[in-house]
MIFI-878564 format. One record per residue: residue number from 1; z, x, y of N, C-alpha, C in turn. Coordinates in steps of 0.02 Angstrom, whole numbers. Layout:
# MIFI-878564
+-----+--------+--------+---------+--------+---------+----------+--------+--------+---------+
|   n |   n_up | n_east | n_north |  ca_up | ca_east | ca_north |   c_up | c_east | c_north |
+-----+--------+--------+---------+--------+---------+----------+--------+--------+---------+
| NUM |      Z |      X |       Y |      Z |       X |        Y |      Z |      X |       Y |
...
+-----+--------+--------+---------+--------+---------+----------+--------+--------+---------+
END
This chain:
# MIFI-878564
+-----+--------+--------+---------+--------+---------+----------+--------+--------+---------+
|   n |   n_up | n_east | n_north |  ca_up | ca_east | ca_north |   c_up | c_east | c_north |
+-----+--------+--------+---------+--------+---------+----------+--------+--------+---------+
|   1 |  -1983 |   -444 |    2388 |  -1945 |    -384 |     2375 |  -1883 |   -383 |    2418 |
|   2 |  -1828 |   -361 |    2390 |  -1765 |    -360 |     2427 |  -1765 |   -302 |    2476 |
|   3 |  -1728 |   -309 |    2530 |  -1727 |    -257 |     2582 |  -1699 |   -191 |    2556 |
|   4 |  -1657 |   -193 |    2506 |  -1626 |    -131 |     2484 |  -1675 |    -83 |    2451 |
|   5 |  -1735 |   -106 |    2434 |  -1784 |     -61 |     2404 |  -1843 |    -48 |    2450 |
|   6 |  -1836 |    -61 |    2514 |  -1891 |     -50 |     2561 |  -1888 |     18 |    2594 |
|   7 |  -1835 |     55 |    2583 |  -1832 |     123 |     2609 |  -1784 |    130 |    2667 |
|   8 |  -1787 |    188 |    2700 |  -1740 |     205 |     2752 |  -1742 |    157 |    2812 |
|   9 |  -1801 |    132 |    2831 |  -1805 |      87 |     2888 |  -1765 |     23 |    2875 |
|  10 |  -1773 |     -4 |    2816 |  -1736 |     -65 |     2798 |  -1661 |    -50 |    2795 |
|  11 |  -1645 |      9 |    2768 |  -1575 |      28 |     2764 |  -1544 |     35 |    2833 |
|  12 |  -1581 |     64 |    2879 |  -1555 |      72 |     2947 |  -1543 |      4 |    2979 |
|  13 |  -1589 |    -42 |    2968 |  -1581 |    -110 |     2994 |  -1522 |   -145 |    2962 |
|  14 |  -1512 |   -135 |    2898 |  -1457 |    -167 |     2863 |  -1391 |   -137 |    2887 |
|  15 |  -1390 |    -72 |    2900 |  -1329 |     -39 |     2922 |  -1308 |    -61 |    2992 |
|  16 |  -1357 |    -83 |    3032 |  -1341 |    -102 |     3101 |  -1294 |   -162 |    3103 |
|  17 |  -1298 |   -206 |    3054 |  -1256 |    -266 |     3056 |  -1183 |   -249 |    3048 |
|  18 |  -1166 |   -191 |    3021 |  -1097 |    -173 |     3012 |  -1067 |   -138 |    3073 |
|  19 |  -1109 |   -121 |    3122 |  -1084 |     -88 |     3183 |  -1063 |   -141 |    3234 |
|  20 |  -1008 |   -130 |    3265 |   -982 |    -179 |     3313 |  -1021 |   -178 |    3378 |
|  21 |  -1053 |   -122 |    3396 |  -1089 |    -119 |     3459 |  -1161 |   -143 |    3453 |
|  22 |  -1184 |   -160 |    3393 |  -1251 |    -186 |     3383 |  -1304 |   -132 |    3380 |
|  23 |  -1287 |    -70 |    3393 |  -1336 |     -16 |     3391 |  -1350 |      5 |    3319 |
|  24 |  -1411 |     26 |    3308 |  -1429 |      50 |     3242 |  -1405 |    122 |    3234 |
|  25 |  -1382 |    141 |    3173 |  -1361 |     210 |     3163 |  -1421 |    257 |    3170 |
|  26 |  -1407 |    317 |    3194 |  -1461 |     366 |     3201 |  -1483 |    388 |    3132 |
|  27 |  -1548 |    395 |    3122 |  -1571 |     420 |     3057 |  -1550 |    493 |    3048 |
|  28 |  -1536 |    511 |    2987 |  -1518 |     580 |     2972 |  -1580 |    624 |    2975 |
|  29 |  -1572 |    686 |    2996 |  -1630 |     732 |     2994 |  -1653 |    743 |    2922 |
|  30 |  -1716 |    755 |    2914 |  -1745 |     766 |     2848 |  -1711 |    825 |    2813 |
|  31 |  -1693 |    876 |    2850 |  -1660 |     934 |     2820 |  -1592 |    915 |    2790 |
|  32 |  -1556 |    869 |    2823 |  -1492 |     847 |     2797 |  -1502 |    807 |    2733 |
|  33 |  -1552 |    763 |    2734 |  -1568 |     723 |     2674 |  -1587 |    768 |    2615 |
|  34 |  -1628 |    818 |    2628 |  -1649 |     864 |     2576 |  -1590 |    906 |    2551 |
|  35 |  -1548 |    929 |    2597 |  -1489 |     968 |     2577 |  -1443 |    926 |    2533 |
|  36 |  -1435 |    862 |    2551 |  -1392 |     818 |     2510 |  -1421 |    809 |    2441 |
|  37 |  -1487 |    799 |    2436 |  -1518 |     793 |     2370 |  -1507 |    856 |    2329 |
|  38 |  -1517 |    913 |    2360 |  -1506 |     976 |     2324 |  -1433 |    984 |    2303 |
|  39 |  -1387 |    960 |    2343 |  -1316 |     963 |     2325 |  -1301 |    919 |    2265 |
|  40 |  -1328 |    858 |    2264 |  -1318 |     814 |     2206 |  -1350 |    844 |    2143 |
|  41 |  -1409 |    874 |    2150 |  -1442 |     906 |     2093 |  -1401 |    967 |    2070 |
|  42 |  -1375 |   1005 |    2117 |  -1335 |    1064 |     2100 |  -1271 |   1044 |    2064 |
|  43 |  -1239 |    990 |    2086 |  -1178 |     967 |     2052 |  -1193 |    947 |    1980 |
|  44 |  -1248 |    912 |    1970 |  -1268 |     894 |     1902 |  -1284 |    955 |    1860 |
|  45 |  -1319 |   1003 |    1891 |  -1336 |    1064 |     1854 |  -1274 |   1104 |    1836 |
|  46 |  -1225 |   1105 |    1881 |  -1162 |    1140 |     1867 |  -1126 |   1108 |    1808 |
|  47 |  -1121 |   1041 |    1808 |  -1089 |    1006 |     1753 |  -1126 |   1020 |    1688 |
|  48 |  -1192 |   1019 |    1691 |  -1233 |    1033 |     1631 |  -1220 |   1104 |    1606 |
|  49 |  -1219 |   1152 |    1651 |  -1209 |    1222 |     1632 |  -1139 |   1233 |    1603 |
|  50 |  -1089 |   1205 |    1636 |  -1020 |    1213 |     1611 |  -1013 |   1181 |    1542 |
|  51 |  -1042 |   1123 |    1532 |  -1041 |    1091 |     1467 |  -1076 |   1132 |    1414 |
|  52 |  -1130 |   1163 |    1434 |  -1168 |    1203 |     1385 |  -1128 |   1263 |    1360 |
|  53 |  -1082 |   1287 |    1401 |  -1041 |    1345 |     1380 |   -997 |   1328 |    1320 |
|  54 |   -973 |   1266 |    1317 |   -933 |    1245 |     1259 |   -978 |   1229 |    1199 |
|  55 |  -1039 |   1208 |    1214 |  -1084 |    1188 |     1160 |  -1115 |   1247 |    1125 |
|  56 |  -1138 |   1296 |    1163 |  -1178 |    1351 |     1136 |  -1145 |   1385 |    1076 |
|  57 |  -1083 |   1403 |    1082 |  -1051 |    1440 |     1028 |  -1032 |   1395 |     969 |
|  58 |  -1025 |   1331 |     981 |  -1003 |    1287 |      927 |  -1058 |   1248 |     892 |
|  59 |  -1115 |   1239 |     925 |  -1169 |    1200 |      894 |  -1197 |   1237 |     833 |
|  60 |  -1194 |   1303 |     834 |  -1215 |    1341 |      776 |  -1156 |   1361 |     732 |
|  61 |  -1096 |   1343 |     755 |  -1035 |    1357 |      717 |  -1015 |   1297 |     675 |
|  62 |   -957 |   1269 |     691 |   -930 |    1213 |      651 |   -977 |   1153 |     651 |
|  63 |  -1012 |   1140 |     707 |  -1054 |    1081 |      711 |  -1114 |   1084 |     665 |
|  64 |  -1139 |   1144 |     652 |  -1196 |    1152 |      607 |  -1179 |   1128 |     537 |
|  65 |  -1117 |   1138 |     516 |  -1096 |    1118 |      449 |  -1062 |   1049 |     448 |
|  66 |  -1055 |   1018 |     506 |  -1019 |     954 |      510 |  -1058 |    898 |     478 |
|  67 |  -1022 |    847 |     457 |  -1052 |     786 |      431 |  -1073 |    745 |     492 |
|  68 |  -1139 |    742 |     504 |  -1165 |     707 |      563 |  -1194 |    639 |     543 |
|  69 |  -1196 |    594 |     591 |  -1223 |     527 |      580 |  -1296 |    532 |     556 |
|  70 |  -1316 |    488 |     511 |  -1385 |     489 |      487 |  -1436 |    479 |     543 |
|  71 |  -1417 |    447 |     599 |  -1462 |     435 |      655 |  -1459 |    490 |     708 |
|  72 |  -1423 |    544 |     693 |  -1416 |     599 |      740 |  -1483 |    635 |     748 |
|  73 |  -1507 |    643 |     810 |  -1570 |     679 |      820 |  -1561 |    754 |     809 |
|  74 |  -1615 |    790 |     801 |  -1609 |     863 |      795 |  -1579 |    892 |     859 |
|  75 |  -1546 |    948 |     852 |  -1511 |     979 |      908 |  -1556 |    993 |     968 |
|  76 |  -1620 |   1010 |     956 |  -1665 |    1027 |     1011 |  -1678 |    968 |    1058 |
|  77 |  -1665 |    907 |    1036 |  -1677 |     847 |     1078 |  -1627 |    842 |    1135 |
|  78 |  -1566 |    865 |    1123 |  -1513 |     854 |     1172 |  -1526 |    888 |    1239 |
|  79 |  -1549 |    949 |    1240 |  -1562 |     985 |     1302 |  -1611 |    950 |    1348 |
|  80 |  -1671 |    933 |    1324 |  -1719 |     898 |     1367 |  -1694 |    829 |    1390 |
|  81 |  -1662 |    793 |    1344 |  -1637 |     726 |     1363 |  -1585 |    733 |    1418 |
|  82 |  -1537 |    778 |    1410 |  -1485 |     785 |     1460 |  -1514 |    810 |    1526 |
|  83 |  -1565 |    852 |    1524 |  -1596 |     876 |     1586 |  -1624 |    817 |    1626 |
|  84 |  -1660 |    773 |    1592 |  -1688 |     714 |     1625 |  -1633 |    668 |    1651 |
|  85 |  -1581 |    658 |    1610 |  -1527 |     613 |     1630 |  -1487 |    640 |    1689 |
|  86 |  -1472 |    705 |    1688 |  -1435 |     735 |     1744 |  -1476 |    730 |    1809 |
|  87 |  -1541 |    741 |    1803 |  -1584 |     735 |     1862 |  -1585 |    664 |    1888 |
|  88 |  -1594 |    616 |    1843 |  -1597 |     545 |     1864 |  -1532 |    523 |    1896 |
|  89 |  -1475 |    544 |    1867 |  -1412 |     520 |     1896 |  -1398 |    554 |    1963 |
|  90 |  -1421 |    616 |    1973 |  -1413 |     649 |     2038 |  -1456 |    613 |    2091 |
|  91 |  -1516 |    594 |    2073 |  -1559 |     557 |     2120 |  -1529 |    489 |    2135 |
|  92 |  -1501 |    456 |    2084 |  -1469 |     391 |     2095 |  -1411 |    398 |    2145 |
|  93 |  -1369 |    448 |    2136 |  -1313 |     458 |     2181 |  -1337 |    474 |    2251 |
|  94 |  -1390 |    512 |    2256 |  -1419 |     529 |     2322 |  -1445 |    466 |    2356 |
|  95 |  -1478 |    422 |    2319 |  -1502 |     359 |     2348 |  -1445 |    317 |    2375 |
|  96 |  -1390 |    316 |    2338 |  -1331 |     279 |     2361 |  -1303 |    312 |    2424 |
|  97 |  -1297 |    377 |    2424 |  -1272 |     414 |     2482 |  -1315 |    399 |    2543 |
|  98 |  -1381 |    397 |    2535 |  -1427 |     384 |     2590 |  -1421 |    314 |    2618 |
|  99 |  -1394 |    268 |    2580 |  -1397 |     197 |     2597 |  -1357 |    177 |    2659 |
| 100 |  -1303 |    213 |    2674 |  -1258 |     196 |     2728 |  -1222 |    129 |    2716 |
| 101 |  -1222 |    108 |    2653 |  -1188 |      46 |     2635 |  -1113 |     55 |    2643 |
| 102 |  -1078 |      3 |    2663 |  -1005 |       9 |     2667 |   -973 |     19 |    2598 |
| 103 |  -1010 |      4 |    2546 |   -984 |      12 |     2477 |  -1002 |     79 |    2445 |
| 104 |  -1036 |    121 |    2482 |  -1059 |     184 |     2451 |  -1001 |    230 |    2433 |
| 105 |   -948 |    230 |    2472 |   -891 |     275 |     2457 |   -861 |    257 |    2389 |
| 106 |   -850 |    193 |    2377 |   -823 |     172 |     2312 |   -872 |    189 |    2256 |
| 107 |   -936 |    178 |    2267 |   -986 |     193 |     2216 |   -989 |    267 |    2201 |
| 108 |   -987 |    309 |    2253 |   -990 |     381 |     2242 |   -925 |    408 |    2213 |
| 109 |   -869 |    375 |    2226 |   -806 |     394 |     2194 |   -810 |    382 |    2119 |
| 110 |   -835 |    325 |    2099 |   -845 |     311 |     2028 |   -894 |    360 |    1997 |
| 111 |   -946 |    376 |    2034 |   -995 |     425 |     2011 |   -960 |    493 |    1998 |
| 112 |   -917 |    513 |    2043 |   -880 |     576 |     2035 |   -834 |    574 |    1974 |
| 113 |   -802 |    517 |    1963 |   -758 |     509 |     1905 |   -799 |    516 |    1841 |
| 114 |   -857 |    482 |    1838 |   -897 |     487 |     1777 |   -923 |    557 |    1767 |
| 115 |   -938 |    592 |    1821 |   -962 |     661 |     1815 |   -906 |    706 |    1786 |
| 116 |   -844 |    694 |    1808 |   -787 |     732 |     1782 |   -775 |    716 |    1708 |
| 117 |   -781 |    653 |    1689 |   -773 |     633 |     1619 |   -829 |    664 |    1576 |
| 118 |   -889 |    665 |    1604 |   -945 |     696 |     1569 |   -930 |    770 |    1556 |
| 119 |   -905 |    803 |    1607 |   -887 |     873 |     1601 |   -831 |    884 |    1550 |
| 120 |   -783 |    838 |    1547 |   -726 |     845 |     1502 |   -746 |    834 |    1429 |
| 121 |   -794 |    791 |    1415 |   -810 |     774 |     1346 |   -833 |    833 |    1305 |
| 122 |   -878 |    873 |    1331 |   -908 |     927 |     1292 |   -857 |    978 |    1266 |
| 123 |   -812 |   1005 |    1309 |   -763 |    1052 |     1282 |   -713 |   1019 |    1235 |
| 124 |   -698 |    955 |    1246 |   -652 |     922 |     1199 |   -686 |    915 |    1131 |
| 125 |   -747 |    889 |    1130 |   -783 |     877 |     1067 |   -799 |    943 |    1032 |
| 126 |   -833 |    988 |    1066 |   -856 |    1049 |     1034 |   -803 |   1104 |    1033 |
| 127 |   -768 |   1113 |    1089 |   -722 |    1169 |     1094 |   -656 |   1161 |    1059 |
| 128 |   -629 |   1100 |    1057 |   -563 |    1091 |     1027 |   -564 |   1079 |     952 |
| 129 |   -622 |   1062 |     924 |   -624 |    1049 |      852 |   -599 |   1108 |     810 |
| 130 |   -620 |   1170 |     825 |   -596 |    1226 |      785 |   -519 |   1233 |     786 |
| 131 |   -487 |   1209 |     839 |   -415 |    1216 |      846 |   -379 |   1154 |     820 |
| 132 |   -403 |   1094 |     838 |   -368 |    1032 |      823 |   -399 |    992 |     765 |
| 133 |   -458 |   1011 |     743 |   -491 |     974 |      689 |   -512 |    905 |     713 |
| 134 |   -507 |    856 |     668 |   -532 |     789 |      684 |   -495 |    756 |     741 |
| 135 |   -433 |    777 |     755 |   -397 |     749 |      813 |   -436 |    760 |     877 |
| 136 |   -469 |    818 |     883 |   -511 |     832 |      942 |   -569 |    783 |     947 |
| 137 |   -597 |    764 |     890 |   -654 |     718 |      891 |   -631 |    647 |     910 |
| 138 |   -571 |    628 |     889 |   -544 |     563 |      910 |   -528 |    563 |     984 |
| 139 |   -500 |    618 |    1009 |   -487 |     624 |     1080 |   -553 |    621 |    1119 |
| 140 |   -604 |    656 |    1094 |   -670 |     655 |     1126 |   -698 |    584 |    1128 |
| 141 |   -685 |    546 |    1075 |   -708 |     476 |     1074 |   -675 |    437 |    1130 |
| 142 |   -611 |    447 |    1141 |   -578 |     414 |     1197 |   -609 |    434 |    1264 |
| 143 |   -625 |    498 |    1271 |   -656 |     521 |     1333 |   -725 |    489 |    1342 |
| 144 |   -765 |    487 |    1289 |   -833 |     460 |     1297 |   -832 |    384 |    1307 |
| 145 |   -783 |    350 |    1281 |   -776 |     278 |     1295 |   -759 |    268 |    1369 |
| 146 |   -713 |    308 |    1394 |   -697 |     305 |     1466 |   -759 |    323 |    1507 |
| 147 |   -798 |    371 |    1484 |   -860 |     390 |     1518 |   -908 |    331 |    1520 |
| 148 |   -917 |    298 |    1463 |   -963 |     241 |     1461 |   -941 |    186 |    1509 |
| 149 |   -876 |    173 |    1512 |   -851 |     123 |     1559 |   -862 |    144 |    1632 |
| 150 |   -852 |    208 |    1646 |   -863 |     233 |     1714 |   -937 |    230 |    1733 |
| 151 |   -981 |    247 |    1686 |  -1053 |     243 |     1700 |  -1074 |    170 |    1710 |
| 152 |  -1048 |    125 |    1668 |  -1064 |      54 |     1676 |  -1041 |     29 |    1745 |
| 153 |   -982 |     51 |    1766 |   -957 |      32 |     1832 |  -1002 |     61 |    1887 |
| 154 |  -1024 |    123 |    1879 |  -1070 |     153 |     1927 |  -1135 |    112 |    1931 |
| 155 |  -1161 |     91 |    1874 |  -1222 |      50 |     1874 |  -1210 |    -14 |    1914 |
| 156 |  -1154 |    -46 |    1901 |  -1138 |    -109 |     1935 |  -1127 |    -99 |    2010 |
| 157 |  -1101 |    -42 |    2030 |  -1091 |     -28 |     2101 |  -1155 |     -3 |    2135 |
| 158 |  -1194 |     37 |    2099 |  -1256 |      64 |     2128 |  -1309 |     10 |    2138 |
| 159 |  -1315 |    -35 |    2089 |  -1369 |     -85 |     2090 |  -1372 |   -126 |    2154 |
| 160 |  -1317 |   -155 |    2176 |  -1320 |    -194 |     2238 |  -1335 |   -152 |    2301 |
| 161 |  -1318 |    -88 |    2298 |  -1331 |     -44 |     2356 |  -1405 |    -24 |    2357 |
| 162 |  -1429 |      1 |    2301 |  -1500 |      18 |     2292 |  -1518 |      2 |    2220 |
| 163 |  -1561 |    -46 |    2210 |  -1580 |     -66 |     2143 |  -1607 |     -6 |    2103 |
| 164 |  -1647 |     35 |    2135 |  -1675 |      94 |     2101 |  -1620 |    139 |    2075 |
| 165 |  -1567 |    148 |    2114 |  -1511 |     190 |     2093 |  -1477 |    162 |    2031 |
| 166 |  -1466 |     97 |    2030 |  -1436 |      65 |     1971 |  -1481 |     73 |    1910 |
| 167 |  -1545 |     64 |    1920 |  -1592 |      71 |     1864 |  -1596 |    142 |    1838 |
| 168 |  -1591 |    191 |    1883 |  -1592 |     261 |     1861 |  -1532 |    280 |    1818 |
| 169 |  -1478 |    242 |    1825 |  -1418 |     257 |     1786 |  -1419 |    223 |    1717 |
| 170 |  -1462 |    175 |    1707 |  -1463 |     139 |     1643 |  -1481 |    182 |    1582 |
| 171 |  -1531 |    227 |    1586 |  -1544 |     270 |     1528 |  -1484 |    314 |    1511 |
| 172 |  -1449 |    337 |    1562 |  -1389 |     377 |     1553 |  -1335 |    337 |    1516 |
| 173 |  -1325 |    275 |    1538 |  -1276 |     231 |     1504 |  -1296 |    221 |    1431 |
| 174 |  -1359 |    209 |    1419 |  -1384 |     200 |     1350 |  -1371 |    262 |    1308 |
| 175 |  -1385 |    320 |    1336 |  -1375 |     383 |     1299 |  -1301 |    395 |    1286 |
| 176 |  -1258 |    381 |    1334 |  -1186 |     390 |     1324 |  -1161 |    345 |    1268 |
| 177 |  -1184 |    283 |    1266 |  -1165 |     238 |     1212 |  -1191 |    264 |    1145 |
| 178 |  -1252 |    290 |    1144 |  -1279 |     320 |     1084 |  -1237 |    380 |    1063 |
| 179 |  -1220 |    423 |    1111 |  -1179 |     482 |     1096 |  -1110 |    461 |    1071 |
| 180 |  -1084 |    406 |    1096 |  -1019 |     381 |     1072 |  -1023 |    361 |     999 |
| 181 |  -1081 |    333 |     979 |  -1089 |     316 |      908 |  -1090 |    379 |     864 |
| 182 |  -1121 |    432 |     889 |  -1122 |     496 |      853 |  -1051 |    525 |     849 |
| 183 |  -1014 |    520 |     905 |   -946 |     544 |      908 |   -901 |    506 |     859 |
| 184 |   -909 |    440 |     857 |   -869 |     399 |      811 |   -882 |    419 |     739 |
| 185 |   -945 |    428 |     721 |   -962 |     449 |      653 |   -930 |    517 |     637 |
| 186 |   -937 |    564 |     684 |   -909 |     631 |      673 |   -833 |    628 |     665 |
| 187 |   -800 |    588 |     706 |   -727 |     583 |      702 |   -705 |    552 |     635 |
| 188 |   -741 |    503 |     612 |   -723 |     469 |      550 |   -741 |    508 |     487 |
| 189 |   -787 |    556 |     493 |   -813 |     589 |      435 |   -803 |    665 |     434 |
| 190 |   -764 |    692 |     478 |   -752 |     765 |      478 |   -677 |    779 |     481 |
+-----+--------+--------+---------+--------+---------+----------+--------+--------+---------+
END
């Protein structure tokens, strides 16, 4: 087993090699670790809630009558799936934050970018369609493609830091690609 999946003790030992004085970094208090986890979960919950505000009024509006892809799941599937995905990606980001890796800043920056793109997609797709029509769906497709690329980059950056973190992001990447296929169908057929 690789040291990156052995937990905080292995991480502390790995972090020591980057210090010039040879001393190991002090472990963070459990309260700080828990607060950070709650912060990552809260950020995901906020993005989910903000996105839902654009979805709620439109999923029973224009989207109910839209020409949807034949492989589109029923609307009730999206809430539970996104809940699991937002939780998994928050835990993944927290694991990277805990790592003390010199690459964690870059990884968490990419994570923040993908979270912003995730937040942007919903109002563009659902909220702008009544105003812009299919142009909004094409714009949303551009956003979700950028999102997929950002999530793929996060997976590639998270994996070497903490394998578990990279793996936790894979279902999210798969779902974003699936959602992009639904978006493409909607843009081409509405």
